[in-house]
C-alpha positions in Angstrom: 0.0 0.0 0.0 1.4 3.4 -1.0 1.0 6.5 1.0 -1.4 9.2 -0.4 0.4 11.7 -2.7 -0.1 14.5 -0.1 2.1 12.6 2.4 5.1 13.6 0.2 4.4 17.2 1.1 3.2 16.5 4.6 5.0 13.8 6.4 2.6 13.9 9.4 -0.3 13.1 7.1 1.7 10.2 5.7 2.4 8.9 9.2 -1.2 9.1 10.2 -2.4 7.4 7.0 0.0 4.5 7.7 -0.9 4.4 11.4 -4.6 4.0 10.6 -3.9 1.0 8.5 -1.5 -0.7 10.9 -3.2 -3.8 12.3 -1.2 -3.6 15.5 -1.3 0.1 16.1 -3.6 1.7 18.6 -6.1 2.9 16.1 -7.2 -0.6 15.1 -6.4 -2.5 18.3 -7.8 0.0 20.8 -9.7 3.0 19.3 -11.9 0.8 17.1 -12.2 -1.9 19.8 -15.9 -2.4 20.6 -15.2 -3.0 24.3 -13.7 0.5 24.6 -17.1 2.1 24.2 -18.9 -0.3 26.5 -16.6 0.8 29.3 -17.4 4.5 29.1 -20.7 4.3 31.1 -19.2 2.0 33.8 -16.2 4.3 34.3 -18.5 7.3 34.5 -20.6 5.6 37.1 -17.4 4.7 39.1 -16.4 8.4 39.1 -19.8 9.3 40.5 -19.3 6.6 43.2 -15.9 8.3 44.2 -17.6 11.7 44.5 -20.5 10.3 46.6 -18.2 8.5 49.0 -15.9 11.5 49.5 -18.9 13.8 50.1 -20.4 11.2 52.6 -16.9 10.9 54.3 -16.9 7.2 53.7 -14.1 7.2 51.1 -11.5 6.2 53.7 -7.9 7.1 53.8 -6.3 4.4 51.7 -6.2 3.7 48.0 -6.4 -0.1 48.1 -10.0 -1.3 48.2 -11.4 2.2 47.6 -13.9 3.2 44.9 -11.1 5.1 43.2 -8.9 2.0 42.9 -11.9 0.3 41.3 -12.5 2.9 38.6 -8.9 3.7 37.9 -8.1 -0.1 37.8 -10.8 -0.4 35.1 -9.2 2.3 33.1 -5.8 0.7 33.4 -7.2 -2.5 32.0 -8.0 -0.8 28.7 -5.7 -1.9 26.0 -2.4 -0.2 25.4 -2.5 3.5 26.1 -4.1 3.3 29.5 -1.9 0.6 31.0 -0.3 2.0 34.0 -2.9 4.7 34.5 -3.3 3.6 38.1 0.3 4.3 39.0 -0.4 8.0 39.5 -3.0 7.2 42.1 -1.2 4.5 44.1 -0.5 5.7 47.6 3.2 6.5 48.1 3.6 6.6 51.9 7.1 8.0 52.0 6.2 10.9 49.8 2.7 11.2 51.2 1.3 11.5 47.6 -1.1 11.8 46.1 -2.4 13.8 49.1 -6.1 12.9 48.7 -6.2 10.0 51.2 -5.1 11.6 54.5 -6.1 15.2 53.9 -9.9 15.8 54.1 -9.7 19.3 52.5 -7.8 17.9 49.5 -10.3 15.0 49.2 -13.2 17.4 49.0 -11.4 19.6 46.4 -10.8 16.4 44.3 -14.5 15.5 44.6 -15.6 19.0 43.6 -13.3 18.8 40.6 -14.8 15.4 39.5 -18.4 16.5 40.2 -18.1 19.7 38.2 -16.6 17.9 35.2 -19.3 15.1 35.5 -22.2 17.6 35.6 -21.1 20.2 33.0 -22.5 18.4 29.9 -19.3 18.8 27.9 -19.0 22.6 28.3 -15.4 23.2 27.6 -15.1 26.4 29.7 -16.5 24.6 32.8 -14.1 21.6 32.4 -11.1 23.9 31.9 -12.2 26.0 34.8 -12.5 22.9 37.0 -8.9 21.9 36.0 -7.6 25.4 36.8 -9.4 25.4 40.2 -7.9 22.1 41.1 -4.4 23.3 40.0 -4.8 26.3 42.4 -5.3 24.0 45.3 -1.7 22.6 44.6 -2.5 19.2 45.9 0.7 17.4 46.2 1.1 14.5 43.7 -2.3 15.1 41.9 -1.3 16.2 38.5 -2.5 15.8 34.9 -2.8 12.0 35.2 -6.3 12.9 36.5 -7.1 13.9 32.9 -7.5 10.2 32.2 -10.6 10.2 34.4 -11.9 13.3 32.6 -11.4 11.7 29.2 -14.1 9.2 29.9 -16.5 12.0 30.9 -15.7 14.3 27.9 -13.8 12.4 25.2 -14.2 15.3 22.7 -12.8 17.9 25.1 -10.1 16.3 27.2 -7.3 14.1 25.7 -5.8 11.3 27.7 -2.4 11.9 29.3 0.7 9.8 30.1 4.5 9.9 29.5 4.4 8.3 26.1 1.7 10.7 24.8 3.7 13.7 26.0 6.9 12.3 24.4 5.0 11.7 21.1 3.6 15.2 21.2 7.0 16.8 21.8 8.6 14.7 19.1 5.9 15.5 16.5 5.7 19.2 17.3 9.0 20.2 18.7 7.4 21.3 21.9 8.9 20.8 25.3 5.9 19.9 27.5 6.9 18.7 31.0 5.2 16.0 33.0 3.3 16.7 36.2 2.1 20.3 35.6 -1.5 21.2 34.7 -0.5 24.4 32.8 1.8 22.3 30.6 -1.0 19.8 30.0 -3.4 22.6 29.0 -0.9 24.0 26.6 -0.4 20.5 25.1 -4.2 20.1 24.9 -4.4 23.3 22.8 -1.8 21.9 20.4 -3.5 18.5 20.3 -6.8 20.2 19.3 -5.0 22.1 16.5 -3.4 18.9 15.2 -6.7 17.1 15.4 -8.5 19.9 13.4 -5.8 19.9 10.8 -5.9 16.1 10.2 -9.5 15.6 11.2 -10.2 13.5 8.1 -7.7 10.9 9.5 -8.7 11.1 13.1 -12.0 11.7 15.1 -13.9 14.1 17.2 -13.0 11.7 20.0 -9.5 12.7 21.1 -8.7 9.2 21.9 -7.7 8.7 18.3 -5.0 11.4 18.2 -3.9 10.4 21.7 -3.3 6.9 20.4 -1.2 8.2 17.5 0.9 10.3 19.9 1.2 7.3 22.2 2.5 5.1 19.3 5.1 7.8 18.4 6.1 8.4 22.0 6.4 4.7 22.9 8.8 4.3 19.9 6.5 2.3 17.7 6.6 5.0 15.0 9.5 7.4 14.4 8.5 11.1 14.3 9.0 12.7 10.9 11.9 15.2 10.6 11.1 18.8 10.9 12.4 21.0 8.1 13.3 20.3 4.5 16.2 17.8 4.9 15.7 15.4 2.1 18.1 12.8 3.5 16.5 12.9 6.9 13.1 12.5 5.2 14.3 9.5 3.2 15.7 7.8 6.4 12.4 8.4 8.2 10.5 6.8 5.3 12.8 3.8 5.6 12.1 3.6 9.3 8.4 3.6 8.6 8.9 0.7 6.2 10.6 -1.2 9.0 7.7 -0.5 11.3 5.4 -2.1 8.7 7.6 -5.2 8.5 7.5 -5.4 12.3 3.7 -5.1 12.2 3.5 -8.0 9.9 5.6 -10.1 12.3 3.3 -9.0 15.2 0.2 -10.3 13.6 0.3 -13.4 15.8 -0.4 -11.3 18.9 -3.2 -9.5 17.0 -4.7 -12.8 16.0 -4.6 -13.9 19.6 -6.7 -10.9 20.6 -9.1 -11.6 17.8 -9.4 -15.2 19.0 -10.3 -13.9 22.4 -13.1 -11.8 20.9 -14.3 -14.9 19.0 -14.4 -16.9 22.2 -16.5 -14.2 23.8 -18.9 -14.3 20.8 -19.0 -18.1 20.9 -20.1 -18.0 24.6 -22.8 -15.4 23.7 -23.9 -17.7 20.9 -24.3 -20.6 23.4 -26.4 -18.4 25.7 -28.4 -17.2 22.7 -29.2 -20.8 21.5 -29.9 -22.0 25.1 -32.3 -19.1 25.7 -34.2 -19.7 22.5 -34.4 -23.4 23.2 -35.9 -22.7 26.7 -38.6 -20.5 25.1 -37.3 -17.0 26.0 -37.0 -14.0 23.8 -33.3 -13.2 23.5 -31.5 -9.8 23.3 -27.9 -9.5 22.2 -25.9 -6.5 23.1 -26.5 -3.8 20.6 -22.8 -3.4 19.6 -22.4 -7.2 19.2 -25.4 -8.0 17.0 -23.6 -8.1 13.7 -20.7 -10.2 14.8 -20.2 -13.4 12.7 -21.4 -16.5 14.6 -22.2 -20.0 13.4 -22.4 -19.2 9.7 -24.6 -16.1 10.4 -24.7 -13.2 12.8 -24.9 -13.3 16.6 -28.3 -11.6 16.6 -29.9 -14.1 14.3 -33.2 -15.3 15.8 -33.1 -12.7 18.5 -35.2 -9.7 19.3 -34.8 -6.7 17.0 -35.7 -4.2 19.8 -36.2 -4.2 23.5 -39.7 -4.0 25.0 -40.9 -0.5 25.7 -40.4 -0.8 29.5 -36.7 -1.4 28.9 -36.3 1.0 26.0 -37.5 3.8 28.3 -35.9 2.7 31.5 -33.4 5.2 33.2 -30.5 2.8 32.4 -31.6 1.9 28.9 -28.2 2.9 27.4 -26.5 0.3 29.7 -29.2 -2.3 29.4 -28.8 -2.4 25.6 -25.1 -3.2 26.1 -25.6 -6.3 28.4 -24.1 -9.2 26.6 -27.3 -11.4 26.6 -30.8 -10.9 28.1 -33.5 -13.6 28.3 -37.0 -12.1 28.3 -40.3 -13.6 29.2 -42.2 -13.8 25.9 -45.6 -12.9 27.3 -44.6 -9.9 29.5 -41.2 -8.7 28.2 -39.9 -9.0 31.7 -36.2 -9.7 32.2 -35.9 -13.3 33.3 -32.0 -13.5 33.2 -29.1 -11.4 32.3 -25.6 -12.6 31.4 -22.3 -10.8 31.2 -19.5 -12.7 29.5 -16.1 -11.7 31.0 -13.6 -13.5 28.9 -10.6 -11.2 29.4 -12.1 -7.7 29.8 -12.7 -5.9 33.1 -15.1 -7.7 35.4 -15.9 -4.3 36.8 -17.8 -3.1 33.7 -20.0 -6.2 33.6 -20.9 -5.9 37.3 -21.8 -2.2 36.8 -24.1 -3.1 33.9 -25.8 -5.7 36.1 -26.3 -3.1 38.8 -27.8 -0.6 36.4 -30.2 -3.3 35.1 -31.4 -4.4 38.6 -31.5 -1.0 40.2 -32.7 0.9 37.2 -35.7 -1.3 36.6 -36.7 -1.7 40.2 -38.0 -5.2 39.6 -37.1 -8.2 41.7 -36.7 -11.8 40.7 -34.5 -11.7 37.6 -31.4 -14.0 37.6 -28.1 -12.3 37.1 -25.0 -14.3 35.9 -21.4 -13.5 35.3 -20.0 -16.0 32.8 -16.2 -16.4 32.6 -13.4 -18.9 32.2 -13.2 -21.4 35.1 -9.9 -19.8 36.2 -11.5 -16.3 36.6 -13.8 -17.2 39.4 -11.3 -16.0 42.0 -11.0 -12.7 40.1 -14.8 -12.2 40.2 -15.0 -13.0 43.9 -12.1 -10.5 44.6 -13.9 -7.8 42.7 -17.1 -8.3 44.7 -15.3 -7.8 47.9 -14.8 -4.1 47.0 -17.0 -1.6 49.0 -18.2 -0.2 45.7 -20.0 -3.5 45.0 -21.7 -4.0 48.4 -25.1 -3.8 46.7 -24.2 -6.8 44.4 -24.4 -9.2 47.3 -28.1 -8.3 47.8 -28.8 -8.9 44.1 -27.6 -12.6 44.3 -25.4 -12.5 41.2 -24.1 -15.9 40.3 -21.0 -17.2 38.5 -21.2 -19.7 35.6 -17.9 -21.2 34.5 -17.3 -21.9 30.8 -16.6 -25.5 31.6 -20.0 -26.0 33.3 -21.8 -24.3 30.5 -20.1 -26.4 27.9 -20.8 -29.6 29.8 -24.5 -29.1 30.4 -25.9 -26.7 27.8 -27.1 -29.3 25.4 -28.9 -31.3 28.1 -30.5 -28.2 29.5 -31.6 -27.2 26.0 -33.2 -30.6 25.4 -34.8 -31.3 28.8 -34.7 -28.1 30.8 -37.5 -25.7 31.6 -37.2 -22.1 32.8 -34.2 -20.7 34.7 -33.7 -23.4 37.3 -31.5 -25.7 35.3 -29.1 -22.8 34.6 -29.1 -21.7 38.2 -28.2 -25.3 39.1 -24.9 -25.1 37.2 -24.1 -21.6 38.6 -22.3 -20.9 41.8 -23.3 -18.3 44.4 -20.9 -15.5 44.9 -22.1 -14.5 48.4 
């Protein structure tokens, strides 16, 4: 594949064009990853939980086990550019940073910052004002890494932040942005917005796209184009880009492994779909998974085309549509069972969607299941020990291991009735 002619005159355009097509670059492996969008609501809900706990003075004075650890851990589990996002919030006792665990005034300032940004409906001036107000408090150790929380609230206003993104920005623009300072971050943000506007046709309104490109440059995956008109330097850079492409081809095994994981997730959804239909339920497949290939067709084949009105107009409708599999009573449209398949993704997000379903509908009696590889049961139980999920125990969420589902699904489909046979192969988590 040759670069567009304009890339000869504009090396940055050439780099971005090649980056978009790279099967192992962040654009294809993270930005276009369907699970990325599914996590936005759960992370937003987690931020609200942090604010509520600080305001109620139940947040505590340690990071481990807190609602903040839960939500930042979920962000850090995102592919590539957010790995390590939790490091900035880990309590460093010798340095007493970040100073939001032992200082109540700082805690409240942090909560006000998050609350303002969560409630401002994407108003740029309010978000920037909240950042500047936080900066004035000079809370030790609480710097621009907090922008990673804001990104999930306002992805078109706030770009993510980490060392590699800063390095990539500096290398691409010749700037000298320093880590750890909000004023430096805000200056970089202005420059990122200008870059994004200039190359908008190759990027997105969502600033995660350009952040991914900067991350790939800053982490050394892509060499930055030379600045100036040095033809020899430009030729060397193009040779380096060709080498990146060769390395990408060799990395396809890792990309294929990630795709295999996605296929496994889809396969389990297909099992649950077929089992629900066999038991006489109406089946709903997550709205962003419906067109995935499955069994010679699509995952949503034979399933409901739309949710019943009661679910469509529920307060948590946006989340309910993203639950992996729902079984609905055909006569009433009532949710009989909900399933979240947690193959390798954050268990946190699935639990939050279950909470939104149960608490948003206000109905009792539906069965809630987390379905995961046998080896992940301990991970699920560890997550449910977090204070943020205390309500889950009351909801009686159960765990179904892949192995149990594979072993019994055909017999349940042939001889089973209702939910009880499925509950029989599930294990209680409380």
